[in-house]
C-alpha positions as a Markdown table, in Angstrom:
| # | Residue | x | y | z |
|---|---|---|---|---|
| 1 | Met | 213.9 | 51.5 | 70.0 |
| 2 | Lys | 210.8 | 53.6 | 70.2 |
| 3 | Val | 209.1 | 53.7 | 73.6 |
| 4 | Lys | 205.5 | 52.6 | 73.6 |
| 5 | Asn | 202.8 | 54.8 | 75.2 |
| 6 | Asn | 200.8 | 53.0 | 77.9 |
| 7 | Ala | 198.6 | 55.9 | 79.0 |
| 8 | Leu | 196.6 | 58.8 | 77.6 |
| 9 | Lys | 196.2 | 62.3 | 79.0 |
| 10 | Ile | 193.1 | 63.9 | 77.5 |
| 11 | Asn | 193.4 | 67.6 | 78.4 |
| 12 | Leu | 196.4 | 69.7 | 79.5 |
| 13 | Ala | 194.6 | 70.5 | 82.8 |
| 14 | Asp | 194.1 | 66.8 | 83.7 |
| 15 | Asn | 195.9 | 65.6 | 86.8 |
| 16 | Val | 195.3 | 61.9 | 85.9 |
| 17 | Ala | 195.9 | 59.8 | 82.8 |
| 18 | Ile | 194.1 | 56.7 | 81.6 |
| 19 | Ala | 196.0 | 53.4 | 81.3 |
| 20 | Ile | 195.6 | 52.1 | 77.7 |
| 21 | Arg | 196.8 | 48.7 | 78.9 |
| 22 | Glu | 197.7 | 47.2 | 82.4 |
| 23 | Ile | 200.6 | 49.1 | 83.9 |
| 24 | Lys | 202.6 | 47.1 | 86.5 |
| 25 | Lys | 204.0 | 48.6 | 89.7 |
| 26 | Gly | 207.4 | 50.1 | 89.1 |
| 27 | Glu | 206.8 | 50.5 | 85.3 |
| 28 | Pro | 207.1 | 54.0 | 83.7 |
| 29 | Val | 203.9 | 55.7 | 82.7 |
| 30 | Ile | 204.5 | 56.9 | 79.2 |
| 31 | Ile | 202.4 | 59.6 | 77.4 |
| 32 | Asp | 203.3 | 61.0 | 74.0 |
| 33 | Asp | 206.7 | 59.2 | 74.2 |
| 34 | Thr | 207.5 | 60.9 | 77.5 |
| 35 | Glu | 207.9 | 59.2 | 80.9 |
| 36 | Met | 205.6 | 61.1 | 83.2 |
| 37 | Cys | 206.0 | 59.1 | 86.4 |
| 38 | Val | 206.4 | 55.5 | 87.7 |
| 39 | Ala | 203.4 | 53.4 | 88.7 |
| 40 | Ala | 203.3 | 53.1 | 92.5 |
| 41 | Glu | 201.0 | 50.1 | 92.2 |
| 42 | Asp | 199.4 | 47.9 | 89.5 |
| 43 | Ile | 197.0 | 50.0 | 87.4 |
| 44 | Pro | 194.3 | 48.1 | 85.5 |
| 45 | Ala | 193.7 | 48.9 | 81.8 |
| 46 | Ser | 191.2 | 51.8 | 81.3 |
| 47 | His | 191.7 | 53.0 | 84.9 |
| 48 | Lys | 193.1 | 56.4 | 86.1 |
| 49 | Ile | 196.6 | 57.0 | 87.4 |
| 50 | Ala | 197.7 | 60.2 | 89.2 |
| 51 | Leu | 200.2 | 62.4 | 87.4 |
| 52 | Glu | 200.6 | 64.8 | 90.3 |
| 53 | Pro | 199.8 | 64.7 | 94.0 |
| 54 | Ile | 196.1 | 65.1 | 94.7 |
| 55 | Ala | 195.4 | 66.1 | 98.3 |
| 56 | Val | 192.3 | 64.9 | 100.2 |
| 57 | Gly | 189.3 | 67.1 | 99.2 |
| 58 | Arg | 190.9 | 68.2 | 95.9 |
| 59 | Pro | 189.3 | 67.4 | 92.6 |
| 60 | Val | 190.5 | 64.7 | 90.2 |
| 61 | Val | 190.5 | 66.4 | 86.8 |
| 62 | Arg | 189.8 | 64.5 | 83.5 |
| 63 | Tyr | 188.7 | 66.1 | 80.2 |
| 64 | Gly | 189.7 | 69.4 | 81.8 |
| 65 | Glu | 186.9 | 69.1 | 84.4 |
| 66 | Pro | 186.6 | 67.8 | 88.0 |
| 67 | Ile | 185.1 | 64.3 | 87.8 |
| 68 | Val | 185.5 | 63.1 | 91.5 |
| 69 | Val | 187.1 | 64.4 | 94.7 |
| 70 | Ala | 190.0 | 62.6 | 96.5 |
| 71 | Thr | 189.0 | 61.0 | 99.9 |
| 72 | Asp | 192.6 | 60.2 | 100.7 |
| 73 | Asp | 195.9 | 61.9 | 99.7 |
| 74 | Ile | 196.8 | 60.4 | 96.3 |
| 75 | Ala | 200.5 | 60.2 | 95.4 |
| 76 | Val | 202.0 | 60.5 | 91.9 |
| 77 | Gly | 201.7 | 57.1 | 90.2 |
| 78 | Gln | 198.9 | 55.8 | 92.4 |
| 79 | Trp | 195.7 | 54.2 | 91.1 |
| 80 | Val | 192.8 | 56.6 | 91.2 |
| 81 | His | 189.5 | 54.7 | 91.7 |
| 82 | Leu | 186.5 | 54.2 | 94.0 |
| 83 | His | 188.7 | 53.3 | 97.0 |
| 84 | Asn | 190.2 | 56.9 | 97.1 |
| 85 | Thr | 187.6 | 59.1 | 95.6 |
| 86 | Arg | 183.9 | 60.2 | 95.9 |
| 87 | Pro | 181.5 | 62.0 | 93.5 |
| 88 | Val | 181.7 | 65.8 | 93.2 |
| 89 | Glu | 178.9 | 67.3 | 95.2 |
| 90 | Gly | 176.9 | 69.6 | 93.1 |
């Protein structure tokens, strides 16, 4: 049986993926038919999930560019959203 992708990674430099449907806690995060990690919590559709640890103060990278900065340490598989990020100061 073919595994169905449930997330999308836009750029090789990205440290997050985008859920293409809701991903439940404990469910594998699958990109390009490869299990990347396991969801540490429920991830809503169209939201970001960490593919690698992101330390507080480090950028969240999407499209190969920093889009926000972590305000808390973010573990692999965690939901990345307003509760644990802030805008990049320019």
